[in-house]
Residue, then its C-alpha position, 0 to 999 in steps of 0.5 A: m236535009i237530015n235531022r237525026l241519025a243512031i250509029l249502033g257500034a260506034t266505036g268501030d273501024l267504019s264509023a272511026r273510017y267512013l262514018l264520023p269523017a263523013l259526018v264532019a265532011l256535011r257538016a262543012a259544006g252545010e248538009l246538015a241543019d243546026h239543031f242535026q242529032l247524032t245519037a252513037r251506041a257502041a256494042r260492047t263496053g272496053t276497057a283503055d287498053g283496048t281488050g275488053n276485058g274489065 
């Protein structure tokens, strides 16, 4: 059972489509401990309109 996970580029397509839903499924299956820690970092900052200009 893993206790800690770091995701770099957390706002990317891979995270949204695969990594985060997989973590939800693992949690629902009881495979993640109550004290599981997720650290996520975006590769760059962006704006609300998604352009990254600002």
